[in-house]
C-alpha positions in Angstrom: 23.2 -5.0 -19.7 22.2 -2.6 -17.0 18.7 -2.1 -15.6 17.5 1.3 -14.5 14.5 1.7 -12.2 13.2 5.1 -11.3 9.4 5.1 -11.7 7.4 5.7 -8.6 6.0 2.4 -7.3 8.3 0.3 -9.5 11.2 1.2 -7.2 9.4 -0.2 -4.1 8.5 -3.4 -5.9 12.1 -4.0 -7.0 13.5 -3.3 -3.5 10.9 -5.7 -2.0 11.7 -8.3 -4.6 15.5 -8.1 -3.9 14.9 -8.0 -0.1 13.5 -11.6 -0.3 16.4 -14.0 0.3 14.9 -16.7 -1.9 14.6 -14.4 -4.9 18.1 -13.2 -4.4 19.4 -16.7 -4.3 17.4 -17.5 -7.4 18.9 -14.6 -9.3 22.4 -15.6 -8.2 21.9 -19.2 -9.3 20.5 -18.1 -12.7 23.4 -15.7 -13.1 25.9 -18.5 -12.4 24.1 -20.8 -14.9 23.9 -18.6 -18.1 22.3 -21.4 -20.1 19.3 -21.1 -17.8 17.6 -23.2 -15.1 14.2 -24.8 -15.0 11.8 -24.2 -12.2 12.4 -27.8 -11.2 16.2 -27.1 -11.1 15.7 -24.1 -8.9 13.3 -26.1 -6.6 15.9 -28.8 -6.1 18.8 -26.4 -5.5 16.8 -24.3 -3.0 14.8 -27.2 -1.5 11.6 -25.4 -2.2 8.3 -26.5 -3.7 7.8 -25.9 -7.4 4.7 -23.7 -6.9 6.7 -21.5 -4.6 9.5 -21.1 -7.2 7.0 -20.4 -10.0 5.4 -17.6 -7.8 8.8 -16.0 -7.4 9.7 -16.4 -11.0 6.5 -14.7 -12.1 7.3 -11.8 -9.8 10.9 -11.5 -11.1 9.6 -11.6 -14.7 7.0 -8.9 -14.1 9.8 -6.7 -12.8 12.0 -7.4 -15.8 14.6 -9.0 -13.5 14.4 -12.5 -15.1 13.2 -14.0 -18.4 13.0 -17.4 -20.0 13.6 -19.2 -23.3 12.3 -22.5 -24.5 14.9 -25.3 -24.7 14.4 -29.0 -25.5 15.0 -31.6 -22.8 16.1 -35.0 -24.0 15.6 -33.9 -27.6 11.8 -34.0 -27.2 9.6 -31.6 -25.2 10.5 -27.9 -24.7 10.7 -26.5 -21.2 11.2 -22.9 -19.9 14.8 -22.2 -18.9 15.0 -19.1 -16.7 17.9 -16.6 -16.9 18.9 -13.3 -15.3 17.8 -10.4 -17.4 20.4 -7.9 -16.2 23.8 -8.2 -14.5 23.6 -4.7 -12.9 20.8 -2.8 -11.3 20.5 1.0 -10.8 17.7 2.1 -8.5 17.0 5.9 -8.4 14.9 6.7 -5.3 12.8 9.8 -4.8 9.9 10.5 -2.4 7.3 9.4 -4.9 9.1 6.1 -5.5 8.8 5.1 -1.8 5.1 5.8 -1.6 3.5 3.3 0.7 0.0 1.7 0.2 -1.5 4.1 2.8 -0.3 7.1 0.7 -2.4 5.9 -2.2 -5.4 4.9 -0.2 -5.5 8.1 1.9 -5.2 10.1 -1.4 -8.4 8.3 -2.5 -10.1 9.2 0.7 -9.1 12.9 0.2 -10.3 12.8 -3.4 -13.6 11.4 -2.4 -14.0 14.0 0.3 -13.1 16.9 -2.1 -15.8 15.6 -4.5 -18.4 15.9 -1.7 -18.8 12.1 -1.9 -19.6 9.8 1.0 -17.2 7.0 2.1 -19.2 3.9 3.0 -18.2 0.4 4.0 -18.6 -0.6 0.4 -16.3 2.2 -0.8 -13.6 -0.2 -2.0 -16.0 -2.7 -3.5 -17.6 -0.1 -5.7 -14.3 1.1 -7.2 -12.9 -0.7 -10.2 -9.0 -0.8 -10.6 -9.3 1.3 -13.7 -11.1 4.0 -11.7 -8.6 3.8 -8.9 -5.8 4.3 -11.3 -7.5 7.2 -13.1 -8.2 9.0 -9.8 -4.6 8.6 -8.5 -2.7 9.3 -11.7 -2.8 13.1 -11.1 -0.9 12.8 -7.9 1.0 9.5 -8.7 1.4 9.6 -12.6 3.4 6.4 -12.7 1.1 4.2 -10.6 1.0 0.7 -12.0 -1.8 -1.8 -12.7 -0.4 -4.1 -10.1 -0.5 -1.4 -7.5 -4.1 -0.5 -8.3 -5.0 -4.2 -7.9 -3.4 -4.3 -4.5 -5.2 -1.1 -3.4 -8.5 -2.6 -4.6 -7.7 -5.6 -2.5 -7.1 -3.5 0.6 -10.2 -1.4 0.2 -12.4 -4.4 -0.4 -11.6 -5.8 3.0 -13.6 -4.2 5.8 -10.8 -4.5 8.3 -8.3 -2.9 6.0 -10.7 -0.1 5.1 -11.2 0.7 8.8 -7.4 0.6 9.4 -6.6 3.1 6.7 -9.5 5.3 7.6 -8.1 5.5 11.2 -4.7 6.3 9.8 -6.2 9.1 7.8 -8.1 10.5 10.8 -5.1 10.4 13.0 -3.1 12.3 10.4 -5.8 15.0 10.2 -5.8 15.5 13.9 -2.0 15.5 14.1 -1.6 17.9 11.2 -4.0 20.3 13.0 -1.5 20.5 15.9 -4.4 19.7 18.3 -6.7 22.4 17.0 -9.2 19.9 15.4 -12.1 19.2 17.8 -15.2 17.4 16.4 -18.5 16.4 17.7 -20.1 13.2 16.5 -21.9 14.9 13.7 -19.0 17.1 12.8 -16.7 14.0 12.7 -18.9 12.4 10.0 -19.0 15.6 7.9 -15.3 16.4 8.2 -14.3 12.9 7.0 -17.2 12.4 4.6 -18.3 9.2 6.4 -21.7 7.7 6.2 -23.7 6.9 9.4 -22.4 3.3 10.1 -18.7 4.2 9.6 -19.1 7.5 11.5 -20.5 5.6 14.5 -18.0 2.7 14.3 -14.9 4.8 14.0 -15.9 7.5 16.5 -16.6 4.9 19.1 -13.3 3.1 18.4 -11.2 6.2 18.6 -12.9 7.3 21.8 -12.0 4.0 23.3 -8.3 4.8 22.5 -6.2 6.5 25.2 -4.9 8.9 22.6 -8.3 10.8 22.4 -10.3 12.7 24.9 -13.5 14.8 25.1 -13.8 18.6 25.3 -17.0 20.4 26.2 -18.4 23.6 24.8 -21.5 25.3 26.1 -23.8 27.0 23.5 -25.6 30.2 24.1 -28.8 28.3 24.7 -27.2 26.3 27.4 -26.7 23.1 25.5 -23.3 21.4 26.0 -21.5 20.0 22.9 -19.2 17.1 23.4 -16.3 17.0 21.0 -13.4 14.6 20.3 -9.8 15.9 20.5 -6.4 14.4 20.4 -4.7 14.3 23.8 -1.8 16.8 24.0 0.4 14.1 25.6 0.0 11.9 22.4 0.7 14.9 20.2 3.9 15.7 22.1 5.1 12.1 22.1 4.4 11.9 18.3 6.5 15.1 17.7 9.3 13.7 19.8 9.3 10.4 17.8 9.7 12.4 14.6 12.8 14.3 15.7 
């Protein structure tokens, strides 16, 4: 029987699963043994630990690539025997299907900004997976529960949150073609950041060689210092996309 994968997010998971050499070998061994193999059988054949094999089997089962039935061993206890679910796979790829984690996370940042919310260090911790899924379904209608759990995990880690915020900020500056120039206060307002995140990210980006300062003098004589993306970085970025 042929398996057809075309849902956004699902496609990426299947590609990642099949890219793993251990999982490919497991599928091939199960295919060559149509009566099924136990986790212990697979562990012996691949010289892997049983917990590792069980982890891979769970992933393959979730993606509908493998299944099991219960068979008796020695005429007594029943044990799971794993089999290949489909002989052939068809993967239909579109742009939504290859969405990366940052695509989802940046969409959440933009959603929060549009709602006049404030992004804090606890942004990810305050969001439940159900809320993440609900907020992303408009743009990504086929987002899965597993993806929302992964997104929740990323946003709950301070280091990951800062990483994805920096990606979002870089994207905004790049998309403006160098026109975006922000003071410290404007920076926080533009990206809907609270005071601690505003200060942390502003200082980090200003330490980067990709940003510089511009200066504007007001009518009252005050000088406003603003952050801007260096033209050299913008040009090198454009060249890398050609």
